[in-house]
N, C-alpha and C positions, 0 to 999 in steps of 0.2 A: 758444877753447881751442886752444892750440898743438898741432900734431901730436906724437905720442909719439916721443921720440928713441930709436930702436931700437939695440941693441948690434949691431956689425958681424956679418954672417953668419958663423955657425960659432963665434962667441966669446960665451960666456955668463958673466956674473958670478955665481959660485957662492960662497956663504958657508957654510962648514962648521960643524957643531956637534960639539963634542967629548964630548957626553954619552954615557956608556956605556949608560944605560938607554934605554927607548923614547922616544917623544915626537917633536917636530919635529926633523928631522935637518939639513935644509939648505933654503935658499931660492934659487931660480934667478930672477934678475932678467932679464926679457926686454925691458923698456923703462921709462924714467922721464922725466918732464918737469915743467914748472912750469905750474900753473893759476893765474896771478896770484900771490897770496901763499901758494899751497898747492903741495905736491909730490905728484905722482901716480906710483905704482909699479905695474906689471903684471908678474906672474911666475907661478911655480909653487912650491908648498910640498911638500916630501917628508917623509913621516912613517915611523916604524916603531914597533910596539908589541910588548911581551912577552906572548904568549898566557897565560903562567902567572900574571901579576899579577891580583889579585882583581878590580879594577875592569874589567879587559878580558874577564873571563869572561862578562859580560853580552852580548858580541857573538856573535850566533848564528853557529855553524860556525867560530868562530875557531880551534878545535883542529884543523880540517881544512885550514887555509890553508897554502900553501907558505911556507917560511921561508928567510931568508938565512943566511949563514955564522955569524952571531951568534945564530941562533935567533929572529930577529925577523920579524914580518910587515910588509911594506912596502906603501905606498899613497901617492897624491899627489893634489893638487887645485889648480886654477887659483886665483889670487888677484888682487885689486885692493885697493890701499890708497891713500887720499888723506889727507894730514895737514897741519895748519897749520905754518907756519914757527915756529922757536923763539920762545918767549915768548907765543904766541897760543893755546896749548893750554889747555883746561879740565881736562886730566888724565884724560879719560874716552875710552875707545874705544867707538864704536858699531859693533858687529859684526853685520851682517845675515846671517841664514841665507837665502841666495838661494832664490827660488821657481822651480823648473825651470830653473835656470841664470841667472836674471835678477833684478834688484832690484825691490822694491816700494816701499821707503821713499822713493826719489827721486821717485816719482810722488805718493805719498800725503802726504809731508811737505814736499816741495820743489817740487811743481807741474811736474815735468819732463815733457817731451813727446818723442815719438818712441820707437821700439822697436828700435834697432840692437842685435843680440845681442853684438857685439864689445865687450868691456869698455872698451877704449881709446876707444870712441866713445860711452859712456854719457853721457846728458844729466843734469847735476846741478841743473837748474832754477834756482831762486833761491838755491841753495847754503845753505839754512837750516842744515843740520847743520854745515857747515864754518864758517859765520859765527858759530855758537854755540861754536866752538872744539873740536868733537869731531874725533878721528881716526876716519875712516870706513873700515871694512874689510869685504870680501866674500870668501868662500871657497867654491869648488865642493865639493859633498859627495854629489851624486846621480849614481850610476854610469851611468844611462841617458840623461843629457843628451848629445846628439850633438855631435861636433866642429863648431865653428862656430855652435852654438846657445846660447852663453853660457859660463859658468864650468863646466868639466867636472871629472870625478873619475874616477880610475882605481883600481880595486880588484881584487885577485886573486880567482880563482874557487875554489869548493870542488869537488873531484872526486867528485861524487855525482849520482845520478839521483833523481827524485822527482816527486810529483803536482803538476800545474799545472792551473788553470782559467782560461780566457779567456772573457769575456762580450762579446756583441755585441747591441746593441739596434737593431732595424730599425723605424723609425717610419712607414714607408710613403710618405714624401715623395720619396725618391730611392733606389729599389731598387738594391742593389749585388750584384755577382757573388761577392764573397768578403770576408773580413776578415782582418787581420793579427794575428799572435800576438806577445806580448811576449817569450816564450821559444819557440824553435823546437822542434818535436817531436824527441825523441831518435831515434825510428824512424818515418818517415812511413808505413810499411806496417803499423804496429802495429794488430792487429785488436781489441785490447781498448780502444782509445781510443773515446770517446763524443762525440757531438754531441746536445745536448738542446734542446728548445723548450718554452717556457711563456709565458703571458700575464701572470702575476703573480709578484712576487718570492718570495712565501711559499707557492707551490704546487709540487708535484712536477713535474719536467721530464719530458717525453715523449721517450724515446730514439729518435733517427732511425736508420733502417737504415744500417749501415756501408757498404752498396753505393751509397747515395745521396749520399755526400759523401766528400771526400778532402782530404789535406794537399797544399798546393801550395807552390811556391817553396822547394823543398828542406825542407819541413816547417815553414815560417815563416808560412803562411797556411792558411785553410780555405775551400773552395768547396763549394757545394751544388747538386746537379742541380736545374734549374728555378728557382733563385734563392730569395730569402728572403721569407717572409711578414712582416707586421708582428708584432712580439713580441720575446721575449728568447731568444737562442741562447747556449749555452755549450759550448765544447769542453773536455773533460776528458781529459788525456793525460799521458804521461811526458816530462819534459825532463831536461837534464843540465847540469852545470857552472855553477851559479848564482853570480854575483858575490857576495862577502860584503858585503852592503849595510850592515850595522851599522858597518862601518869609517868610514862617513860621519859617524856620531855621534862616533866617536873623533877624527876629523879636526877637527871643530868644537871639541871639548873641548881638544885639545892646541894648536890654534892660539890659542884664547882664553887658555889658560894661558901660552903664550909671550908674548902681548901684555901680559899682566898682570905676569908675573914675570921675563920676560927669559930670561937664560941666556947661552950663548956665541954666539948669533946676534944681532948688533947691527944688522942691515940695516934692519928696519922699525920698531924702537923709537926713540923720540926721546931727548933727553938723559937720562942716568941718573936714574931716579926720577920723571920727569915724567908717566909713565902710571901711574895708581894704581887705576883702576876700569875694569871692562869690563861694558857693557850689551849683552845679546843681544836682537836684534829679529827677529821673524818674523811675516809676515802670511799668513793662510790656510794653505796647505800647510806653510809654514815655521813658522807658529805651532804647528801640530800637531806638527811636528818638535820644537820646544822643550818642549812638554808631555811628549812621550815621552823626550826627553833627560833631563829631571829624573826622570821616573818610573823609568827604567832605570838610574839611578845615575851618569849621566855628568857631573854637576856637581862631581865629585871627580876630580882628575887622578891619575896613577900614584904621585905622592908624597903623596897624601892631602889636597892643598890644594884649597880651593874655587876654582872657575873663574869663573863669572859672579857679579858682585855683584848685578846686577839683570837681569830679563827683562821685555821688553815683548811680550806674547803677544797678537797682534791677530787678531780674526776667525777664531779656531781652533775655537770651539764646544767640545764635550766630547771631541773626538776626539784620537787619536794618529795613527798611520799605518802603512802597509806599508813600514816603514823598517828593520826589524831581525829578519827571519826568512828562512828558506830560500825561494828563488824570490820574493823581495820585488818589489813593483811600486810604487815610491815616488810615482809620479804619480797613483795611484788615490786618490780622495778620499771615497768613500762613496756610499750609496744615493741621496742627494739629487741627485747629478750622474751617476747611473746607473753608478757604479763598484760593481757589485752585490755585496753581502755580503763586501766586503773587510775585513780586520782593522784597521779604522780606528776605528769607534765602539765601543771595547771598554773595560771598566772597568780600573782605577779612574777615576772621573770627577771626584770631589771632591778637594779639597786633602788631606784626611785620608789618602787612599791615594796620591795623585799625588806628594806630597812626603815620603812615609815614608822612603825611602832617604836623601834629602838631610838630613832632620832627624836620622836616626840617625848620620850622619857629620858633623853640625854644619856643613853647607855649604849651607843653605837660602838661596837668593837672595831678594831683595825682588822681588815680581812685580806688574806691572800687566797685568790682562786687559782687553781692550776687545772689546765685541760690537757688531756692527751688528744691525739688526732681523732680517736673514737668519739669523744664528746661532741665534736661537730657532726660526725656522721650518724651517730646512733643515740645521742642524748640531747639533741636540739640545742647544742651549746650556743649557737649564734643568737638565739633569742635573749640571752643575758646581756647583749650589748647592741641589739638592733631593734628597730620598730617591728611590730607583729607582721607587717606586710613585707618586711625585708628590704625596704627602700632606703632607709637612713640609719646611720650609726647613732647609738644612744650612749652617752658617757657613763662611766662607772661612778660610784659614790666617791666623795673626796677622801674617804678613809679606806678605799679598796684598791687593790692591784690585781691584775689578771696576767698570768704567765702561761702561754700556750707552748707546750713542750713538743716541738714539731716532730712528727713522724712516730711518736710513741703510741703504743696501744693501751687500751684500758686494762686489759688483762694480758700480762706479758707472756710470750711464748718461751719455749725452752732454749737454752744456749748450752752447748752448740745447737744450731738450729735443726728442727725436724719438720717435715711436712705433715706428719700426723694424719695421713690419709687424705689430705687436701692437695689441691693443685699447687698452691704456694706454701712456702714455709710460714709458720706463725711468726708474727712480729716480735722480735726480742730487743728492740731499742730500749735503752736503760734510762729511766727518768729519775732514779734515786739520787744520782750525784747532784743534780740541780736542786732537787727537793731538799736535800740536807742543807745546802747553802741558804736556800730561801727561808728555812725555819730559823736559822740564826739571824738572818736579815729581819724577819718579823719580830723576833725577840728584842733586837737592838732598837727597832722602831718604837716598840712599846716602852722599853726600859729607859732609853736615852734620847728618843726623838730623832735618831739617825735616819734620814730619808732612805727608803729602800730603793733598789733598782727600779727604773721605770717599767711600766707594764709593757709586755710584748705579746701582741695578739693581732690577728688580721682584721682589717676594716674594709668597709665598702668604699670609703673615700680613696684608699690606696689601691683599689681593685684587687685586693688580696682575699676578699670574701665574696664568693659568687654562688650562683645556683649550680646544682650538680651538672646541669646541661652545659654550663659555660666553662667547666674545668678543662684545661688544655692538657689532658693526659697523654703521655707519649704512646706511640704505636708499638706494641710488643705482643707477639703471640704468647709469650710466657706469662703475661699478667694482663688479661683483659680488664677494661674499666667496668666498674659496677654500673649497671643500667637502671638501678632503682636505689632507694634508700628508705628507711623507716619514716613514717609520717606522724605528725602530731596534730590533732584536731581540737577545736574548741568543743568542750563537752559540758552538757547540762545534766547534772545529777539530781535535779529537783529543787524545789523552792527553799528547803531547809538545810541544804548541804553546807553552804558557806557559813551561815550563822550558827547552826547547831550540829553539823557533822552527820546529818541523817540523809541517807541516800534513798530516794524514791524511784529513780529511773535506773533500771538495770536491764540491758546495758544503757549507758548514758545516751541522750539524744545528741547526735553529732552535728556540729556546725561546720563552717569552712575550716580547712586545714590552715595552720600557720605556715608562713614562708620560712623554711629552714635553709640556711646557707652553709657552705663548706669552704675550706681554704682552697685558694688557687694553688697550683703546683708549678715547679720549675720543669726544665726539659727532662729531668730524670724521673718525674712523677712524685717528687718529694715536696712536702708542704712549704708554703711561704708564710711569712708574717709573724713568726714566733721566735722563741729561743732556739737558735740553731745548735742542737746537740752535736757532739763530735761525729756521731754516726751519720748525720745529715750534712755537716760542713765538709766532711771528707768521706763521701759515701762509697759503699761497695755494692749498692743495689737500691731498690725502691722500697721504702717503708710506708705502709698505708695503715689507716685506722679502720679498715673494713676487710672482710675476707668472704668471698663467695663460697659458702660452705656446701658440701655435698652430704646428703641430698639437699638440693636447693628448695627453698620455700618462697619463691618470688611473689606468689599471690598474697603472701602475708608481709612482704617487704622485709624479710629476715636476712640480715647480712652476718651470719655466724655470731650473732649476739654481740659480744664485746671484745672479741679478739681482732687483731689486725693481721696483715700479711706482709711478707718480705719476699722479694724475688731478686737474686743477684744479677748484676749486669753480665752481659756476655763476657767471656774471658778475653777474647781477642777480636780484632777488627774482622777477621775472616768469619768468626762465629756470628758476629753481629750481622754482617752482610748476608750470610747464608739464611738467617731467619728473618731478615728485614726488620730487625729491631732498631728503633731510632735512638735508643740510649747508647751513649759511648761505652765502649768496652773498658774493662779494668786495665788492660795493658795500654790502652790509649790514654788513660788518665794518669797512671803512675808508672814511673820507670822501674820501680823495684818495691819490695816490701818496706825498705827503709824510707824511700820517698813517701810512701803512704803514711808511715808512722810520723814522719816529720810534719806532714800536713795535719795529722791528728793533734800533734803537739801544739801547733799554732792555734788550732781551734780551742784547745783546752786553755791555753794562755789567755786567749781573748775572753773566755767565760770567767776565768779567775779575775781578770781586770774588771769585769762588769759586776763582780760579786754574785755571780750565778753558779759558781763552783768553788769549792774549797781547794786551796793549794795542796793540802794534805791528801786529797783524793786523786790528784793528777796522775800519780804513778799507777794507781789501780785502773784508771781509764785507759792508759796506754797499754797495760798488760792485756786488758780485755780486747783492745783493738788488734793487738798482735794475734791473739787467739782467734779473732774473727777472720783475719786474713788467712791464717793457717787452715781454719775449718772450711773456708770457701774455695781456696786455691790449692 
């Protein structure tokens, strides 16, 4: 990859937009170069929106934002765009909502390596997206990404004070003297501020005497006399001037609208009319962002036009995020990763409520949801297609599909596998092969109306979705079954939270927990009800979406966050009988390495026939399967 050709110091190419309304105003090009047959552009996009336009009223605190001379609210985000040369485009933009400033698609879909946060140094791996003719775009939207940490976003602040809660979990492994705050205290000497301590998420906190703790670093940290015990601490205090976080949603909306419809900014668009579709992609945090994006009505631009034609919402589970309220914390992800009681897993969960605004405005995108096993175990995934009491199935929207990639983890472990200090290997099952095929299926559905593969996910009706207690996990001393899982409660943040994004209750008042279900398993402990990846169709062990991490934090229902576990089958019958493992041994399953690979081949051929894997990827899957056999045996 050639180094980026930067514009001379002090000279920036700025393309102005003559639109009188809000939306994208200009693009500042900071560098551009050639990546073989592709052009790469790095820059910054500048936006403004009219606070009085109906679709902008969904932005929390927009009425309090400072305005320019035209009455507009201004904000900006870093961007990276890579596009094929003329004649090579498929007419679709793949716009990734970056995760904490960085990409996920390049790793998951293109096998990229390395983690340089500078966008001009991002690794595009095997360039799958580009080779398929997509224009690939990334835009910063998250106000708390630090400079130098990836694609940044600048938003104005609202001149208000309000209640903030910061959580800190001490696990006893490495005692600390203090913890940092996402928002600095407005008055470090405030005697009404509280620090509480508790051992469980759903029990009342014990208030620690104000003389025993203090705000440090000008109100940006908390220290406690004598240090912290193992447990959950929460500082509850007043802060001021929060950035208007919801402008990040507007930035993605207006950038996608520009890429689809153009306007008077011609810098990033290809030849007139060549871009016809925009697919939004988000993984994990960014997938939750896209769920909330649709829920809050952002798939309609200021002119009433639909923005995204399709969305690929991967590994989001049932949640939205702390993206669009006063004193938002966009990086917080929910109880499963100890982001305690944040407004993440809040209803509506199912398509009926999630897509209501888009359907009313006739701008509903086609949506592919993908789940790893972890989404059911740690991201309340079942709530997206069951009733809140977990008793009945709820259908997806007519324009939605859900693909459960059985046995895969939310965050993939190393391959060859490593235990990394845990009892089990971290789960390394590969979801990328299926995801690549699904992206092309989604584009074909949008572009040509070609019906995609049917949804694959577990249901209550088929007895594939059950309570944790009803899972028939095999008996194996090597991999004991998890005896708890993260919970999701009904949470009351106060009377103005839903309408205005203002939190009055910190922590929120808890109601009854939702009933969260998980996939039933087969005799090997591998999930039922989804797309049977080659690793599951021809298994060498048990792949789970959870991992009982050491040190354990069972009182907080923490299952190692978002990683899974893998435990190989016993090698021989004798090994199995010696340990009383009920799972068949590898030698009882396969006559030889070639016999194993033949079964993997059959599984791959089945996936290709179902349009859930690309024929071009089959050889790579078989090579990895061979490497898996060699690593384990």
